[in-house]
C-alpha positions in Angstrom: -105.9 1.5 26.9 -103.8 4.0 28.8 -106.7 5.1 30.8 -107.6 1.5 31.7 -104.0 0.7 32.8 -104.0 3.8 34.9 -107.3 3.0 36.6 -106.1 -0.6 37.3 -103.0 0.7 38.9 -105.0 3.0 41.2 -107.2 0.2 42.2 -104.3 -2.1 43.1 -102.8 0.7 45.3 -106.1 1.1 47.1 -106.4 -2.6 47.7 -102.8 -2.9 49.0 -103.3 0.0 51.3 -106.2 -1.8 53.1 -104.7 -5.3 53.2 -104.3 -5.2 57.0 -107.1 -2.7 57.7 -108.7 -3.1 61.2 -105.7 -5.3 62.3 -103.3 -4.5 65.0 -99.7 -5.7 64.8 -96.9 -5.8 67.4 -93.4 -5.6 65.9 -90.5 -6.2 68.2 -87.0 -5.1 67.4 -88.7 -2.1 65.7 -85.7 0.1 66.0 -83.6 -2.1 63.7 -83.5 -2.3 60.0 -85.9 -5.2 59.6 -88.3 -4.0 62.3 -88.4 -0.5 60.9 -89.1 -1.6 57.4 -91.8 -3.9 58.8 -93.5 -1.0 60.6 -93.4 1.1 57.4 -94.9 -1.8 55.4 -97.7 -2.7 57.8 -98.6 1.0 58.3 -98.7 1.5 54.5 -101.1 -1.5 54.3 -103.6 -0.3 56.9 -102.5 -1.9 60.1 -102.4 -0.2 63.5 -98.7 -0.7 64.4 -97.3 -1.1 67.9 -93.5 -0.8 67.6 -91.5 -2.3 70.5 -87.7 -1.9 71.1 -85.4 -1.5 74.1 -83.7 1.5 72.6 -85.9 4.7 72.7 -83.8 6.7 70.3 -84.1 4.1 67.5 -87.8 3.8 68.2 -88.2 7.5 67.7 -86.4 7.2 64.3 -88.8 4.5 63.3 -91.8 6.5 64.4 -90.5 9.5 62.4 -89.8 7.5 59.3 -93.3 5.9 59.3 -94.9 9.3 59.7 -92.8 10.7 56.8 -93.4 7.8 54.4 -96.9 6.9 55.4 -98.5 9.9 57.0 -99.4 7.7 59.9 -98.6 8.0 63.6 -97.7 4.6 65.0 -97.6 3.7 68.7 -94.1 3.1 70.2 -93.3 1.3 73.4 -90.0 0.9 75.1 -89.7 -2.8 76.1 -87.0 -5.1 77.3 -87.9 -8.6 76.0 -85.6 -10.3 78.6 -87.9 -8.9 81.3 -91.1 -10.8 81.8 -92.5 -7.8 83.7 -91.6 -5.4 80.9 -93.2 -7.6 78.3 -96.4 -8.2 80.2 -96.8 -4.5 81.0 -96.2 -3.5 77.4 -98.7 -6.0 76.0 -101.3 -4.6 78.4 -100.4 -1.0 77.3 -100.8 -2.0 73.6 -104.3 -3.5 74.3 -105.3 -0.4 76.3 -104.2 1.9 73.5 -105.1 -0.1 70.4 -107.9 -2.3 71.6 -106.6 -5.8 70.6 -103.7 -7.7 69.1 -104.2 -9.6 65.9 -100.6 -10.2 64.7 -97.1 -10.4 66.1 -93.8 -10.2 64.3 -91.5 -11.6 66.9 -88.4 -10.1 65.5 -86.1 -8.8 68.2 -82.7 -10.5 68.4 -79.0 -10.3 69.1 -76.3 -11.6 66.7 -73.6 -12.1 69.4 -69.9 -12.6 68.9 -68.5 -13.9 65.6 -65.8 -16.3 66.9 -64.9 -19.9 66.5 -66.4 -22.3 69.2 -63.0 -22.6 71.1 -62.8 -18.9 71.5 -66.5 -18.1 72.2 -67.3 -16.4 75.5 -69.8 -18.5 77.4 -71.3 -15.3 79.0 -72.1 -14.0 75.5 -73.5 -17.4 74.5 -75.9 -17.1 77.5 -76.8 -13.5 76.5 -77.7 -14.6 73.0 -79.9 -17.4 74.2 -81.6 -15.1 76.8 -82.5 -12.6 74.1 -83.1 -14.8 71.1 -84.8 -17.8 72.8 -86.1 -16.9 76.2 -87.0 -13.3 75.3 -88.7 -14.4 72.1 -90.7 -17.0 74.1 -91.8 -14.5 76.7 -93.2 -12.2 74.0 -94.8 -15.1 72.1 -96.5 -16.4 75.3 -97.7 -13.0 76.5 -99.2 -12.1 73.1 -100.7 -15.6 72.6 -102.4 -15.4 75.9 -104.0 -12.1 74.9 -105.0 -13.5 71.5 -106.6 -16.6 73.2 -108.4 -14.3 75.6 -109.8 -12.3 72.6 -111.2 -15.5 71.1 -110.8 -14.5 67.5 -107.5 -16.1 66.7 -104.3 -14.5 65.6 -101.1 -14.9 63.7 -97.5 -14.9 64.8 -94.2 -15.0 62.8 -90.9 -15.6 64.6 -87.6 -14.4 63.0 -85.3 -17.4 62.7 -82.4 -17.7 60.3 -80.8 -20.0 57.8 -78.0 -20.2 60.4 -80.3 -22.3 62.5 -80.6 -24.8 59.6 -76.9 -24.8 58.5 -74.9 -24.0 61.6 -72.9 -21.1 60.4 -69.2 -21.3 61.3 -68.0 -18.9 64.0 -71.6 -18.2 65.0 -72.3 -21.0 67.4 -74.5 -19.1 69.8 -76.6 -17.4 67.1 -77.0 -20.6 65.1 -78.0 -22.5 68.3 -80.5 -19.8 69.2 -82.2 -19.8 65.8 -82.4 -23.6 65.8 -84.2 -23.2 69.1 -86.6 -20.7 67.5 -87.5 -23.1 64.8 -88.3 -25.8 67.3 -90.3 -23.4 69.4 -92.3 -22.3 66.3 -93.4 -25.9 65.5 -94.2 -26.8 69.2 -96.1 -23.6 69.9 -98.0 -23.8 66.6 -99.4 -27.2 67.7 -100.3 -25.9 71.2 -102.0 -22.8 69.9 -103.8 -24.3 66.9 -106.9 -25.1 69.1 -107.1 -21.3 69.8 -107.0 -20.5 66.0 -103.6 -18.9 66.5 -101.1 -19.7 63.7 -97.3 -19.6 64.4 -94.7 -19.6 61.6 -91.1 -18.6 61.1 -89.0 -16.9 58.5 -85.4 -17.8 57.9 -83.5 -15.1 56.0 -79.9 -15.2 54.8 -77.5 -12.9 53.0 -79.7 -9.7 53.2 -78.1 -6.4 52.1 -76.4 -4.2 51.2 -76.1 -2.1 54.3 -74.1 -1.6 57.5 -75.0 -5.0 59.0 -74.0 -6.9 55.8 -70.7 -5.1 55.6 -69.9 -5.4 59.3 -70.7 -9.1 59.4 -68.3 -9.7 56.5 -65.6 -7.8 58.3 -66.1 -9.8 61.5 -66.1 -13.1 59.5 -62.9 -12.1 57.9 -61.4 -11.3 61.3 -62.7 -14.4 63.0 -59.8 -16.7 62.2 -62.2 -19.4 60.9 -60.8 -21.4 58.0 -64.2 -21.2 56.4 -63.8 -17.5 55.7 -61.2 -15.5 53.7 -59.3 -12.8 55.5 -60.4 -10.1 53.1 -64.0 -9.0 53.8 -64.6 -8.2 50.1 -63.7 -11.8 49.2 -65.9 -13.1 52.0 -68.8 -11.1 50.5 -68.1 -12.4 47.0 -67.9 -16.0 48.2 -71.2 -15.7 50.0 -73.0 -14.2 47.0 -71.5 -16.8 44.7 -73.0 -19.5 47.0 -76.5 -18.2 46.2 -78.1 -19.8 43.1 -79.8 -16.4 42.3 -76.4 -14.7 42.5 -77.6 -11.7 44.5 -78.4 -10.5 48.0 -81.9 -10.5 49.3 -83.5 -7.2 50.4 -85.1 -6.3 53.7 -88.3 -5.6 51.8 -88.3 -9.2 50.4 -88.1 -10.5 54.0 -90.9 -8.2 55.2 -93.2 -9.3 52.3 -92.6 -12.9 53.3 -93.5 -12.1 56.9 -96.6 -10.2 55.6 -97.8 -13.3 53.6 -97.5 -15.6 56.7 -99.3 -13.1 58.9 -102.1 -12.5 56.3 -105.3 -14.4 55.7 -103.7 -15.6 52.5 -101.8 -18.1 54.7 -104.9 -19.1 56.7 -104.1 -22.8 56.5 -100.4 -22.4 57.1 -98.9 -23.0 60.5 -95.7 -24.6 62.0 -93.9 -23.6 58.8 -90.5 -22.1 58.2 -90.3 -19.9 55.1 -86.6 -19.8 53.9 -85.6 -16.5 52.2 -82.1 -17.1 50.9 -82.2 -17.2 47.1 -81.9 -21.0 47.1 -78.6 -21.1 49.1 -79.7 -23.7 51.7 -81.1 -26.0 49.0 -84.4 -26.6 50.6 -83.1 -27.5 54.1 -86.0 -27.4 56.6 -86.2 -27.8 60.4 
């Protein structure tokens, strides 16, 4: 029996390692925590990974971590998603280097200020929208054009947020931008369905622990919003207590949800938003 269990375990590992074999994926925001974990996951499961980020130093860290954990050299590209020229040029470089594009995790984004609406800087609001909405669209369109040209379909996942469903206090720009991402996902999914290109979204919330989780709680506590305590530890406890599962989600859990939507296992799924929040939003959907 021990031998059988061991053999089964080995087979499962081998199957997992080839889940995305012969597939090429673009991951934007690859220098951040989510993007980096995504690059590691898809490299571990056989995909050729094109990692995109505006920050070359964080890109190098991602490249080094993938190599250390997977023994695979991924391709990295410095790209500013707010520049149409930069995006189009990068997409062509990816095709030239890797041959085609099968999947896109459209993940780059900017949280923006955490301030109540009356105090929010309009210039920062515009910046959030430029990155999270216009930038995301430019990437989606450029990659979708390449997928349509290839004539063998493709799959796209946009990173949205529960903030886009609930309208998180003191995050008016971020919440607005993620609501726009959800609408963009549904509209583009319908437009691209005739090309056999699927478009879905993921909406995570309360993912941690880590620097971003801690820092967001600090900023919420400092925001002056009546919806948040002034002690960041109390803010954190209140957030977790609002989750039916009574815990934070992990970055890995988000990545696995993205992987499902990108995979052939979700071949009849498009225009869908997968909420990853431990039940906090109570089934709200865009």
